[in-house]
Every structure is written in C-alpha cells, then in structure tokens.
C-alpha positions as CSV (number, residue, x, y, z in Angstrom):
1,M,-78.8,45.5,-14.3
2,F,-79.0,43.6,-18.1
3,P,-78.3,45.6,-21.1
4,A,-81.1,45.6,-23.6
5,F,-82.2,47.1,-27.0
6,I,-85.5,49.2,-27.3
7,P,-86.5,49.8,-31.0
8,S,-87.1,53.8,-30.1
9,A,-84.3,54.7,-27.6
10,G,-81.5,52.1,-28.6
11,F,-79.7,50.6,-26.0
12,A,-80.3,51.1,-22.5
13,I,-79.4,49.7,-19.0
14,L,-82.7,48.1,-17.4
15,S,-83.1,46.4,-13.8
16,R,-84.7,42.8,-14.0
17,S,-88.1,44.0,-13.5
18,Q,-88.0,46.1,-16.5
19,L,-86.5,43.5,-18.6
20,H,-89.4,41.2,-17.6
21,M,-91.9,43.7,-19.1
22,L,-89.9,43.5,-22.5
23,T,-90.3,39.8,-22.4
24,P,-93.8,38.8,-25.1
25,A,-96.4,36.7,-22.9
26,P,-97.3,33.3,-23.8
27,C,-100.2,33.2,-26.6
28,D,-102.8,30.4,-26.1
29,G,-102.9,29.4,-29.7
30,M,-102.4,30.7,-33.2
31,G,-104.8,33.7,-32.9
32,P,-107.1,35.3,-35.8
33,L,-104.2,35.7,-38.1
34,R,-103.5,32.0,-38.4
35,P,-102.4,31.6,-42.3
36,K,-104.5,28.9,-44.0
37,E,-103.3,25.4,-44.4
38,V,-102.6,24.6,-47.7
39,N,-101.5,21.1,-49.3
40,T,-99.5,21.6,-52.4
41,T,-99.1,19.0,-55.2
42,S,-97.0,19.0,-58.0
43,N,-96.5,17.5,-61.1
44,Y,-93.8,15.1,-61.6
45,E,-92.3,12.7,-64.0
46,I,-90.5,9.4,-63.0
47,M,-88.0,7.8,-65.9
48,L,-88.2,4.2,-64.8
49,L,-85.7,1.5,-65.7
50,L,-86.1,-2.3,-64.8
51,N,-84.3,-5.2,-65.1
52,P,-85.1,-7.0,-69.2
53,E,-85.0,-10.4,-66.9
54,A,-87.8,-9.0,-64.7
55,E,-91.1,-11.0,-65.8
56,A,-94.1,-8.8,-66.7
57,E,-96.1,-9.7,-63.8
58,R,-93.6,-8.3,-61.6
59,R,-93.4,-5.3,-63.5
60,T,-96.5,-4.8,-63.2
61,E,-96.4,-5.0,-59.3
62,I,-94.0,-2.4,-59.4
63,L,-96.1,0.3,-61.3
64,D,-98.9,-0.9,-59.4
65,R,-97.2,-0.3,-56.1
66,I,-96.0,3.3,-57.4
67,R,-100.1,4.1,-58.2
68,K,-101.0,3.0,-54.7
69,T,-98.0,4.8,-52.9
70,A,-99.4,8.0,-55.0
71,A,-103.2,7.7,-54.2
72,D,-102.1,6.9,-50.2
73,G,-100.6,10.3,-50.4
74,G,-103.2,12.0,-51.6
75,G,-102.2,12.2,-55.4
76,S,-102.5,10.3,-58.6
77,V,-100.9,9.0,-61.5
78,D,-101.6,10.7,-64.5
79,N,-99.9,8.3,-67.4
80,V,-97.8,5.6,-67.6
81,D,-96.1,5.5,-70.7
82,E,-94.4,1.9,-71.6
83,W,-91.3,2.4,-74.1
84,G,-90.3,-1.2,-74.2
85,K,-87.3,-3.0,-73.9
86,K,-84.3,-0.8,-75.1
87,R,-80.8,-1.0,-75.1
88,L,-78.6,1.1,-72.6
89,A,-76.4,4.0,-73.6
90,Y,-73.8,2.3,-71.4
91,E,-73.4,-0.9,-69.3
92,I,-75.4,-0.9,-65.5
93,N,-74.2,-3.3,-63.5
94,H,-73.3,-5.7,-66.4
95,I,-76.8,-4.8,-67.9
96,R,-76.9,-3.9,-71.7
97,D,-80.5,-3.6,-71.6
98,A,-84.0,-2.3,-69.7
99,F,-87.6,-1.7,-69.7
100,Y,-88.2,2.1,-69.8
101,Y,-91.3,3.5,-68.1
102,V,-92.2,7.1,-68.0
103,I,-94.5,8.0,-65.2
104,T,-96.3,11.2,-65.0
105,L,-97.7,12.0,-61.4
106,T,-99.7,14.5,-59.4
107,I,-98.3,14.2,-55.9
108,S,-96.9,16.0,-53.0
109,S,-93.3,15.8,-52.2
110,E,-93.8,13.2,-49.7
111,A,-95.5,10.7,-51.5
112,L,-92.6,11.2,-53.9
113,D,-90.2,10.6,-51.1
114,E,-91.6,7.5,-50.5
115,I,-91.9,6.3,-54.0
116,S,-88.3,7.4,-54.3
117,R,-87.4,5.1,-51.0
118,I,-89.6,1.9,-52.7
119,L,-87.7,2.3,-55.6
120,K,-84.1,2.0,-54.5
121,I,-84.9,-1.1,-52.5
122,T,-86.3,-2.7,-55.3
123,D,-84.0,-5.3,-56.5
124,E,-85.5,-5.1,-60.4
125,V,-84.9,-1.1,-60.7
126,I,-81.9,-0.4,-62.8
127,R,-82.4,3.6,-62.3
128,F,-84.9,6.1,-61.7
129,M,-85.1,10.1,-62.0
130,P,-87.8,12.0,-60.5
131,V,-88.5,15.4,-62.6
132,S,-90.2,18.3,-61.4
133,L,-92.5,19.6,-64.4
134,K,-93.4,23.4,-64.2
135,E,-97.2,23.4,-63.4
136,T,-98.0,23.4,-59.7
137,V,-101.6,22.6,-58.4
138,T,-102.7,23.9,-54.9
139,S,-105.5,23.0,-53.0
140,S,-106.7,24.5,-49.7
141,S,-107.8,21.6,-47.2
C-alpha cells in the first residue's frame, strides 16, 4: 500500500495496481499542440577597445571575424562606427590610448556568446562590452 494524492479525494492509500493506473502513459511525440519553434534575435551594441599598437590590417581582421561569426549565427552586423584613437579614462595594463569601435548587431544570444568568446582570447582587444538594445526581432522558422 502506498500513499498518493488524488486531486478529487485528497490523500488516499492505494495498492500497487491502483498506483500504476495513475502513472501517465508514454507519448509517441509532441502531439498536435506542439509550440512553434521561434528563433529570437535581438539587437546588441558592442563597445570595443583595441590596442593602439595594432596594425590597421589586424583591426580590420578582427572586425571581419565579428561580421563572419554574426553571419554564421544567422544574424548581421548593422553598423560599425569607428571613433578612432582616443585617450582612456584610466590606464589598462599600462596602456593609455585605444582605438574605439561601436558595433551594432542583430543576432541570437548564442552568436553573441561566440563573439564574446572570440574577443576574450584576441590579444589586441583591451576591453569590450556587449549591451542589449530594447528592440527585439522575432521570426518563426
């Protein structure tokens, strides 16, 4: 005998065969009420600070890698705003200046994670900060 909660009767003592009757049957699939698969992409902005000693060709490679990763993740780079070389508010690893970039993207969170991972291991990147913008774009697959 096993204690069991029955919604209409409260707690009751049931035999093993009665308890087996309360177990839901296995299902073959998701059924007709399966929710639609929705691919959600969001708008992000990344503030990127690159080492001032990095060559222009290397800075272009880093930005192209961000574009390629965003495209591979099903998103896009909407705008790259180059602010140029500016003085930092404080030294970071004995570096006083940096090249500033503001990159606007429409990507999924998985693609943003991959871009963040790449930027973390890139030597020329001093700092980066991804920020989620308010607008969200949804598309059903």
